[in-house]
Backbone as CSV, one residue per row, in Angstrom:
resi,resn,N_x,N_y,N_z,CA_x,CA_y,CA_z,C_x,C_y,C_z
1,MET,-16.724,-12.838,46.586,-17.655,-12.160,45.673,-17.508,-10.656,45.795
2,ILE,-17.991,-9.961,44.769,-18.169,-8.512,44.822,-19.659,-8.246,44.974
3,VAL,-20.024,-7.311,45.840,-21.413,-6.893,45.958,-21.500,-5.420,45.560
4,ALA,-22.473,-5.111,44.684,-22.610,-3.769,44.122,-24.015,-3.243,44.344
5,ALA,-24.140,-1.925,44.328,-25.456,-1.285,44.409,-25.375,0.089,43.758
6,GLY,-26.518,0.593,43.328,-26.559,1.898,42.693,-27.861,2.091,41.945
7,CYS,-27.813,2.988,40.969,-29.004,3.290,40.162,-28.765,2.801,38.732
8,SER,-29.307,3.487,37.738,-29.226,3.030,36.350,-27.799,3.033,35.808
9,PHE,-26.911,3.832,36.400,-25.518,3.836,35.966,-24.793,2.554,36.380
10,THR,-25.431,1.776,37.244,-24.795,0.584,37.808,-25.585,-0.680,37.517
11,ALA,-26.862,-0.540,37.175,-27.779,-1.681,37.055,-27.415,-2.600,35.888
12,SER,-27.412,-3.887,36.152,-27.116,-4.877,35.111,-28.218,-4.953,34.065
13,ASP,-29.467,-4.645,34.467,-30.608,-4.792,33.563,-31.046,-3.467,32.945
14,PHE,-30.141,-2.481,32.876,-30.491,-1.191,32.294,-30.974,-1.336,30.852
15,ARG,-32.037,-0.602,30.529,-32.532,-0.476,29.163,-32.768,1.001,28.876
16,SER,-32.451,1.446,27.663,-32.686,2.832,27.295,-34.157,3.043,26.991
17,HIS,-34.760,4.029,27.667,-36.160,4.367,27.391,-36.283,5.323,26.203
18,VAL,-35.158,5.845,25.744,-35.161,6.774,24.616,-34.862,6.032,23.327
19,TYR,-33.754,5.295,23.327,-33.364,4.505,22.161,-33.719,3.043,22.448
20,LYS,-34.963,2.704,22.216,-35.491,1.416,22.657,-34.827,0.223,21.973
21,ASP,-34.274,0.429,20.789,-33.615,-0.668,20.074,-32.102,-0.697,20.309
22,TYR,-31.623,0.156,21.166,-30.179,0.235,21.423,-29.727,-1.015,22.169
23,ASP,-28.686,-1.645,21.676,-28.186,-2.879,22.277,-27.400,-2.563,23.547
24,VAL,-27.957,-2.935,24.686,-27.291,-2.680,25.965,-26.830,-3.992,26.607
25,SER,-26.566,-4.983,25.792,-26.143,-6.282,26.309,-24.681,-6.287,26.752
26,TYR,-23.973,-5.180,26.539,-22.577,-5.097,26.965,-22.487,-5.190,28.500
27,PRO,-21.358,-5.676,29.013,-21.211,-5.776,30.468,-21.162,-4.397,31.115
28,LYS,-21.845,-4.264,32.231,-21.830,-3.017,32.988,-20.610,-3.013,33.905
29,TRP,-20.286,-1.845,34.448,-19.005,-1.711,35.141,-18.821,-2.681,36.318
30,PRO,-19.849,-3.026,37.109,-19.592,-4.016,38.176,-19.204,-5.386,37.622
31,GLU,-19.787,-5.756,36.490,-19.431,-7.030,35.861,-17.968,-7.012,35.394
32,ILE,-17.546,-5.876,34.855,-16.166,-5.758,34.382,-15.194,-5.856,35.549
33,VAL,-15.523,-5.181,36.652,-14.661,-5.240,37.837,-14.591,-6.663,38.371
34,ALA,-15.743,-7.339,38.460,-15.767,-8.721,38.946,-14.955,-9.636,38.033
35,GLY,-15.069,-9.416,36.720,-14.292,-10.213,35.776,-12.806,-9.972,35.930
36,HIS,-12.431,-8.719,36.157,-11.012,-8.391,36.339,-10.445,-9.084,37.568
37,LEU,-11.266,-9.168,38.631,-10.810,-9.786,39.877,-11.112,-11.283,39.927
38,LYS,-11.729,-11.785,38.846,-12.027,-13.220,38.734,-12.843,-13.724,39.924
39,THR,-13.941,-13.031,40.171,-14.814,-13.418,41.271,-16.271,-13.219,40.869
40,ASP,-17.198,-13.726,41.684,-18.622,-13.613,41.402,-19.123,-12.212,41.742
41,LEU,-20.304,-11.896,41.195,-20.910,-10.585,41.417,-22.343,-10.738,41.891
42,VAL,-22.700,-9.972,42.917,-24.091,-9.766,43.311,-24.365,-8.280,43.143
43,ASN,-25.317,-7.924,42.275,-25.572,-6.524,41.950,-27.017,-6.167,42.287
44,PHE,-27.194,-5.295,43.282,-28.525,-4.866,43.713,-28.997,-3.602,43.009
45,ALA,-28.201,-3.032,42.121,-28.554,-1.756,41.500,-29.863,-1.857,40.711
46,LYS,-30.693,-0.808,40.819,-31.956,-0.752,40.099,-32.145,0.644,39.518
47,CYS,-32.635,0.699,38.300,-32.825,1.971,37.610,-33.808,2.861,38.369
48,GLY,-33.413,4.104,38.605,-34.289,5.081,39.219,-34.327,5.060,40.723
49,TYR,-33.690,4.081,41.342,-33.792,3.949,42.791,-32.785,4.856,43.501
50,GLY,-33.047,5.101,44.794,-32.273,6.085,45.536,-31.290,5.500,46.520
51,ASN,-30.636,6.390,47.247,-29.633,5.976,48.215,-30.237,5.236,49.405
52,ASP,-31.491,5.526,49.729,-32.134,4.793,50.819,-32.262,3.314,50.460
53,TYR,-32.581,3.038,49.202,-32.648,1.648,48.742,-31.274,0.985,48.829
54,ILE,-30.239,1.706,48.433,-28.889,1.156,48.456,-28.528,0.695,49.862
55,VAL,-28.752,1.555,50.842,-28.407,1.214,52.221,-29.275,0.064,52.719
56,ASP,-30.566,0.111,52.429,-31.485,-0.928,52.901,-31.120,-2.307,52.367
57,LYS,-30.648,-2.368,51.132,-30.281,-3.661,50.545,-28.895,-4.120,50.978
58,MET,-27.980,-3.191,51.100,-26.595,-3.563,51.354,-26.350,-3.995,52.800
59,VAL,-26.935,-3.284,53.757,-26.632,-3.569,55.162,-26.959,-5.015,55.544
60,PRO,-28.193,-5.506,55.330,-28.459,-6.893,55.722,-27.665,-7.912,54.921
61,PHE,-27.450,-7.618,53.628,-26.687,-8.568,52.817,-25.249,-8.680,53.309
62,ILE,-24.635,-7.536,53.600,-23.258,-7.551,54.084,-23.169,-8.267,55.424
63,LEU,-24.108,-7.984,56.317,-24.076,-8.620,57.633,-24.223,-10.136,57.538
64,ASN,-25.009,-10.587,56.586,-25.266,-12.022,56.454,-24.226,-12.755,55.612
65,ASN,-23.430,-11.996,54.839,-22.521,-12.652,53.888,-21.097,-12.125,53.936
66,TYR,-20.734,-11.360,54.945,-19.454,-10.656,54.927,-18.254,-11.589,54.812
67,LYS,-18.386,-12.823,55.259,-17.256,-13.743,55.177,-16.928,-14.137,53.734
68,ASP,-17.900,-13.959,52.842,-17.703,-14.329,51.440,-17.478,-13.122,50.534
69,ILE,-17.494,-11.923,51.092,-17.389,-10.700,50.292,-15.933,-10.234,50.231
70,HIS,-15.453,-10.036,49.014,-14.096,-9.541,48.816,-14.059,-8.024,48.623
71,LEU,-15.136,-7.481,48.079,-15.144,-6.046,47.760,-16.577,-5.548,47.678
72,VAL,-16.816,-4.349,48.234,-18.108,-3.668,48.146,-17.931,-2.460,47.233
73,VAL,-18.740,-2.368,46.183,-18.670,-1.217,45.271,-20.054,-0.592,45.156
74,ILE,-20.085,0.734,45.239,-21.356,1.449,45.179,-21.229,2.638,44.247
75,GLY,-22.258,2.845,43.442,-22.395,4.060,42.663,-23.527,4.874,43.261
76,TRP,-23.212,5.769,44.193,-24.236,6.571,44.866,-24.949,7.472,43.866
77,THR,-26.215,7.773,44.144,-27.023,8.521,43.184,-27.530,9.823,43.795
78,GLU,-28.530,10.438,43.166,-29.042,11.724,43.607,-29.693,11.639,44.982
79,ALA,-29.458,12.637,45.800,-29.955,12.635,47.173,-31.474,12.789,47.255
80,LEU,-32.087,13.419,46.257,-33.522,13.678,46.310,-34.370,12.440,46.038
81,ARG,-33.790,11.418,45.477,-34.566,10.223,45.163,-34.967,9.493,46.445
82,PHE,-36.169,8.915,46.411,-36.565,8.057,47.521,-37.489,6.975,46.992
83,ASN,-37.705,5.963,47.826,-38.482,4.798,47.405,-39.570,4.501,48.422
84,ILE,-40.700,4.008,47.918,-41.826,3.623,48.768,-41.943,2.107,48.698
85,TYR,-41.635,1.458,49.800,-41.660,-0.007,49.885,-40.754,-0.658,48.836
86,HIS,-39.772,0.088,48.334,-38.880,-0.416,47.290,-39.660,-0.910,46.063
87,GLN,-40.827,-0.356,45.858,-41.637,-0.673,44.682,-41.827,0.555,43.805
88,HIS,-41.995,1.710,44.438,-42.255,2.945,43.706,-41.076,3.891,43.930
89,HIS,-40.300,4.123,42.892,-39.165,5.029,43.024,-39.555,6.406,42.520
90,PHE,-39.128,7.418,43.235,-39.606,8.768,42.987,-38.451,9.755,43.034
91,ASN,-38.350,10.589,42.003,-37.348,11.641,41.940,-38.062,12.940,41.585
92,PRO,-38.327,13.813,42.553,-39.135,15.004,42.286,-38.554,15.943,41.249
93,THR,-37.230,15.904,41.027,-36.639,16.824,40.056,-37.148,16.579,38.648
94,HIS,-37.613,15.363,38.349,-38.101,15.069,37.003,-39.348,15.887,36.655
95,TRP,-40.106,16.298,37.660,-41.391,16.938,37.382,-41.422,18.423,37.717
96,LEU,-40.293,18.979,38.123,-40.313,20.377,38.530,-40.589,21.323,37.369
97,ASN,-40.418,20.860,36.140,-40.703,21.713,34.987,-42.169,21.643,34.578
98,GLY,-42.980,20.933,35.351,-44.410,20.897,35.083,-44.866,19.731,34.248
99,ASN,-43.959,18.828,33.924,-44.313,17.673,33.103,-44.645,16.490,33.997
100,ASP,-45.867,15.957,33.871,-46.300,14.866,34.733,-46.036,13.496,34.128
101,SER,-45.021,13.373,33.306,-44.670,12.057,32.777,-43.165,11.884,32.865
102,ASP,-42.745,10.660,33.120,-41.329,10.367,33.239,-41.101,8.904,32.910
103,PRO,-40.423,8.601,31.819,-40.244,7.209,31.405,-39.357,6.406,32.340
104,TYR,-38.580,7.084,33.193,-37.646,6.371,34.047,-38.243,5.984,35.399
105,SER,-39.464,6.405,35.676,-40.025,6.136,36.992,-41.460,5.656,36.881
106,ASN,-41.869,4.818,37.833,-43.269,4.397,37.903,-44.030,5.173,38.952
107,ALA,-43.406,6.201,39.530,-44.028,6.925,40.631,-45.279,7.682,40.187
108,TYR,-45.326,8.153,38.946,-46.487,8.923,38.523,-47.752,8.076,38.536
109,LYS,-47.611,6.760,38.370,-48.764,5.875,38.449,-49.265,5.773,39.886
110,PHE,-48.335,5.905,40.818,-48.661,5.747,42.226,-49.126,7.060,42.843
111,LEU,-48.497,8.173,42.449,-48.772,9.467,43.064,-49.753,10.302,42.267
112,ASN,-50.089,9.882,41.066,-51.138,10.493,40.242,-50.725,11.843,39.663
113,THR,-50.343,12.810,40.492,-49.971,14.139,39.997,-48.593,14.517,40.540
114,PRO,-47.558,13.903,40.021,-46.218,14.114,40.587,-45.710,15.536,40.486
115,TYR,-46.202,16.351,39.529,-45.710,17.717,39.437,-46.044,18.491,40.704
116,SER,-47.281,18.403,41.163,-47.672,19.108,42.383,-46.977,18.515,43.601
117,VAL,-46.803,17.199,43.598,-46.091,16.542,44.696,-44.640,17.007,44.718
118,ALA,-44.016,17.077,43.540,-42.620,17.499,43.456,-42.448,18.928,43.958
119,GLN,-43.357,19.808,43.583,-43.289,21.184,44.048,-43.364,21.257,45.564
120,ARG,-44.270,20.486,46.134,-44.455,20.497,47.584,-43.221,19.944,48.294
121,ILE,-42.653,18.872,47.742,-41.449,18.286,48.344,-40.310,19.295,48.336
122,MET,-40.076,19.935,47.188,-38.971,20.874,47.083,-39.203,22.120,47.931
123,ARG,-40.461,22.525,48.075,-40.779,23.722,48.852,-40.620,23.477,50.348
124,GLU,-40.931,22.265,50.795,-40.988,21.987,52.227,-39.797,21.187,52.751
125,THR,-38.927,20.716,51.868,-37.793,19.910,52.311,-36.693,20.786,52.896
126,ASP,-36.213,20.418,54.057,-35.084,21.085,54.693,-33.809,20.451,54.138
127,LEU,-33.076,21.204,53.348,-31.904,20.648,52.680,-30.784,20.313,53.656
128,ASP,-30.741,20.987,54.800,-29.744,20.636,55.806,-30.014,19.238,56.350
129,VAL,-31.287,18.923,56.539,-31.653,17.584,56.992,-31.300,16.559,55.919
130,MET,-31.531,16.928,54.661,-31.198,16.025,53.563,-29.688,15.778,53.499
131,ALA,-28.905,16.828,53.729,-27.454,16.674,53.746,-27.030,15.752,54.883
132,ASP,-27.665,15.901,56.042,-27.355,15.023,57.170,-27.694,13.571,56.833
133,LYS,-28.802,13.389,56.139,-29.219,12.030,55.757,-28.207,11.406,54.795
134,LEU,-27.740,12.198,53.836,-26.769,11.697,52.877,-25.471,11.304,53.583
135,GLU,-25.026,12.162,54.514,-23.819,11.855,55.270,-23.997,10.576,56.078
136,GLU,-25.173,10.402,56.641,-25.458,9.189,57.415,-25.440,7.950,56.534
137,GLU,-25.980,8.079,55.311,-25.990,6.933,54.395,-24.574,6.537,53.999
138,TYR,-23.749,7.530,53.641,-22.345,7.249,53.344,-21.675,6.570,54.541
139,SER,-21.813,7.223,55.704,-21.078,6.795,56.889,-21.518,5.420,57.372
140,THR,-22.787,5.092,57.204,-23.278,3.791,57.638,-22.526,2.664,56.945
141,LEU,-22.409,2.758,55.623,-21.741,1.681,54.896,-20.227,1.743,55.034
142,ILE,-19.671,2.944,55.160,-18.232,3.047,55.417,-17.900,2.395,56.757
143,SER,-18.671,2.718,57.794,-18.411,2.167,59.121,-18.610,0.661,59.145
144,LEU,-19.647,0.193,58.451,-19.920,-1.240,58.425,-18.764,-1.990,57.762
145,CYS,-18.311,-1.476,56.623,-17.204,-2.140,55.918,-15.928,-2.130,56.762
146,LYS,-15.651,-0.996,57.400,-14.451,-0.925,58.234,-14.561,-1.873,59.420
147,HIS,-15.724,-1.937,60.040,-15.920,-2.797,61.211,-15.722,-4.266,60.854
148,LEU,-16.149,-4.637,59.654,-16.039,-6.031,59.216,-14.767,-6.290,58.413
149,ASN,-13.918,-5.257,58.327,-12.640,-5.369,57.611,-12.846,-5.746,56.146
150,LEU,-13.830,-5.094,55.530,-14.125,-5.324,54.115,-13.553,-4.200,53.259
151,LYS,-12.996,-4.563,52.127,-12.549,-3.559,51.172,-13.773,-2.950,50.486
152,TYR,-13.723,-1.649,50.257,-14.847,-0.986,49.596,-14.330,0.164,48.741
153,ILE,-15.026,0.388,47.624,-14.773,1.531,46.755,-16.113,2.182,46.456
154,PHE,-16.255,3.455,46.769,-17.482,4.191,46.504,-17.240,5.237,45.416
155,GLY,-18.251,5.455,44.598,-18.233,6.530,43.623,-19.585,7.215,43.626
156,GLN,-19.599,8.508,43.344,-20.846,9.259,43.234,-21.168,9.355,41.746
157,THR,-22.084,8.488,41.269,-22.336,8.473,39.830,-22.991,9.762,39.351
158,LEU,-23.897,10.319,40.163,-24.577,11.567,39.828,-24.425,12.545,40.979
159,ARG,-24.419,13.825,40.676,-24.335,14.831,41.732,-25.497,14.650,42.705
160,PRO,-25.275,14.872,44.006,-26.366,14.694,44.976,-27.604,15.505,44.641
161,ILE,-27.412,16.765,44.247,-28.522,17.597,43.768,-28.018,18.376,42.578
162,ASP,-28.742,18.352,41.486,-28.260,18.952,40.240,-28.672,20.414,40.123
163,TYR,-28.435,21.165,41.192,-28.729,22.586,41.164,-27.569,23.333,41.817
164,ASP,-26.888,24.206,41.071,-25.715,24.904,41.586,-26.041,25.744,42.817
165,LYS,-27.236,26.343,42.853,-27.535,27.299,43.915,-27.718,26.641,45.267
166,ILE,-27.979,25.330,45.305,-28.159,24.681,46.598,-27.162,23.555,46.827
167,ASN,-26.361,23.244,45.835,-25.421,22.138,45.987,-24.356,22.436,47.044
168,TYR,-24.111,23.728,47.312,-23.080,24.089,48.276,-23.394,23.545,49.660
169,ILE,-24.656,23.310,49.973,-25.048,22.821,51.291,-24.388,21.489,51.587
170,PHE,-24.123,20.724,50.550,-23.580,19.389,50.720,-22.055,19.374,50.794
171,LYS,-21.423,20.523,50.672,-19.964,20.530,50.573,-19.259,20.431,51.921
172,ASP,-20.006,20.523,53.002,-19.393,20.454,54.324,-19.557,19.087,54.969
173,LEU,-19.928,18.078,54.196,-20.108,16.753,54.769,-18.776,16.194,55.268
174,ASN,-18.834,15.581,56.422,-17.631,15.002,57.024,-17.518,13.544,56.607
175,ILE,-16.922,13.319,55.449,-16.860,11.985,54.858,-15.406,11.562,54.677
176,ASP,-15.127,10.329,55.011,-13.814,9.747,54.737,-13.696,9.531,53.227
177,GLU,-12.827,10.314,52.583,-12.720,10.289,51.128,-11.719,9.257,50.614
178,SER,-11.034,8.551,51.514,-9.909,7.711,51.096,-10.320,6.618,50.120
179,ASN,-11.542,6.141,50.213,-11.991,5.082,49.311,-13.077,5.574,48.358
180,PHE,-13.129,6.872,48.152,-14.052,7.469,47.194,-13.321,7.761,45.891
181,ILE,-14.031,7.588,44.780,-13.498,8.025,43.496,-13.726,9.525,43.395
182,GLY,-12.646,10.289,43.329,-12.771,11.738,43.355,-13.250,12.183,44.719
183,HIS,-14.123,13.177,44.753,-14.729,13.665,45.988,-16.219,13.394,45.907
184,PRO,-16.840,12.989,47.013,-18.256,12.634,46.939,-19.188,13.793,46.629
185,ILE,-18.723,15.020,46.773,-19.620,16.159,46.613,-19.149,17.172,45.585
186,TYR,-17.870,17.525,45.558,-17.415,18.707,44.843,-17.484,18.595,43.325
187,ASP,-18.677,18.361,42.802,-18.888,18.342,41.354,-17.949,17.374,40.640
188,LEU,-17.487,16.348,41.340,-16.598,15.365,40.730,-17.289,14.011,40.673
189,SER,-18.559,14.039,40.331,-19.268,12.781,40.175,-18.727,12.059,38.945
190,ILE,-19.050,10.793,38.851,-18.615,10.015,37.696,-19.207,10.596,36.417
191,TYR,-20.428,11.128,36.497,-21.008,11.751,35.307,-20.168,12.947,34.858
192,GLU,-19.653,13.743,35.809,-18.787,14.872,35.438,-17.517,14.375,34.749
193,ILE,-16.992,13.250,35.205,-15.812,12.686,34.557,-16.155,12.248,33.131
194,MET,-17.317,11.611,32.971,-17.766,11.220,31.634,-17.946,12.423,30.724
195,SER,-18.347,13.541,31.321,-18.672,14.732,30.526,-17.476,15.327,29.804
196,HIS,-16.273,14.910,30.196,-15.088,15.404,29.484,-15.074,14.914,28.035
197,ASP,-15.763,13.795,27.770,-15.894,13.293,26.397,-17.258,12.617,26.293
198,ILE,-18.305,13.431,26.396,-19.663,12.922,26.552,-20.109,12.081,25.368
199,ASN,-19.688,12.448,24.168,-20.103,11.685,22.986,-19.430,10.317,22.914
200,ARG,-18.278,10.227,23.505,-17.538,8.960,23.494,-18.108,7.967,24.507
201,TYR,-18.564,8.478,25.641,-18.891,7.595,26.759,-20.381,7.377,26.991
202,THR,-21.252,8.066,26.272,-22.683,7.938,26.544,-23.441,7.373,25.350
203,ILE,-24.659,6.940,25.614,-25.470,6.265,24.602,-25.836,7.198,23.460
204,GLY,-26.197,8.431,23.761,-26.581,9.348,22.702,-26.969,10.696,23.252
205,GLU,-27.308,11.608,22.350,-27.642,12.983,22.722,-28.787,13.035,23.723
206,ASP,-29.761,12.143,23.572,-30.949,12.181,24.431,-30.933,11.118,25.523
207,ASP,-29.847,10.419,25.663,-29.701,9.447,26.744,-28.242,9.433,27.170
208,ARG,-27.968,10.072,28.292,-26.599,10.254,28.742,-26.141,9.160,29.701
209,HIS,-26.769,8.011,29.660,-26.261,6.864,30.404,-24.997,6.338,29.711
210,PRO,-24.120,5.689,30.471,-22.887,5.188,29.857,-23.134,4.094,28.831
211,ASN,-22.423,4.196,27.724,-22.438,3.133,26.718,-21.376,2.090,27.090
212,ALA,-21.056,1.193,26.177,-20.088,0.141,26.488,-18.735,0.724,26.889
213,GLU,-18.273,1.732,26.136,-16.981,2.338,26.467,-17.067,3.114,27.771
214,GLY,-18.231,3.725,28.017,-18.426,4.440,29.276,-18.331,3.508,30.470
215,HIS,-18.925,2.328,30.357,-18.848,1.365,31.457,-17.427,0.857,31.638
216,ARG,-16.690,0.706,30.547,-15.286,0.293,30.684,-14.482,1.382,31.383
217,MET,-14.779,2.633,31.063,-14.080,3.739,31.702,-14.393,3.778,33.197
218,ILE,-15.672,3.614,33.554,-16.059,3.625,34.963,-15.406,2.451,35.696
219,ALA,-15.444,1.274,35.073,-14.817,0.102,35.687,-13.336,0.355,35.959
220,ASN,-12.662,1.004,35.032,-11.238,1.280,35.216,-10.992,2.232,36.383
221,LEU,-11.935,3.156,36.625,-11.817,4.042,37.793,-11.840,3.236,39.074
222,TYR,-12.771,2.273,39.153,-12.886,1.440,40.351,-11.678,0.501,40.470
223,ILE,-11.261,-0.075,39.364,-10.108,-0.992,39.388,-8.851,-0.260,39.808
224,LYS,-8.638,0.933,39.270,-7.458,1.722,39.621,-7.495,2.122,41.090
225,LYS,-8.680,2.507,41.579,-8.809,2.903,42.972,-8.532,1.722,43.901
């Protein structure tokens, strides 16, 4: 089997919150990869969820099923995202502009005033610690796969932090890049690759998630790697 994890760029059950009638029944990139390799797929990806969720779901599953796993594929997401009991997913960047609503997250129902919470998180978060956490998340699954002799392909679907002035902090991470698509940090996320022809690969002007052709393009990156 192939086991996958990630956020909305990877989730099998993705729905557009902007174009509600948009047909998203096309296969997502993990399904395409599994079909190419003629094997089953287990996909833990969930819209809006963070890297902490990815590690929490993947580690026990891999340990319990590694004898049946042929390939591990991950679409890593933004570093600022976090989850509470894997029920409430929260991304403070959505509210930094002062808007207390976000169609992609249920956190505002849980936190009540996410704009003030987001400001406090960004003001008090030590980005060096966050960079260390991201490196640990990468390294945990890389080490686990290597220890169990599992093939793995990782891609960074979205930049760890979408701010040029602080993204440099993440550029010194000591990561084994051999099984990464592009580089995990240097502005070579899968979204940046899509951006070379954004109208071709995304759903629309107001929803930059991959469309059917975008998922085929992403799948081909993983297949080629």
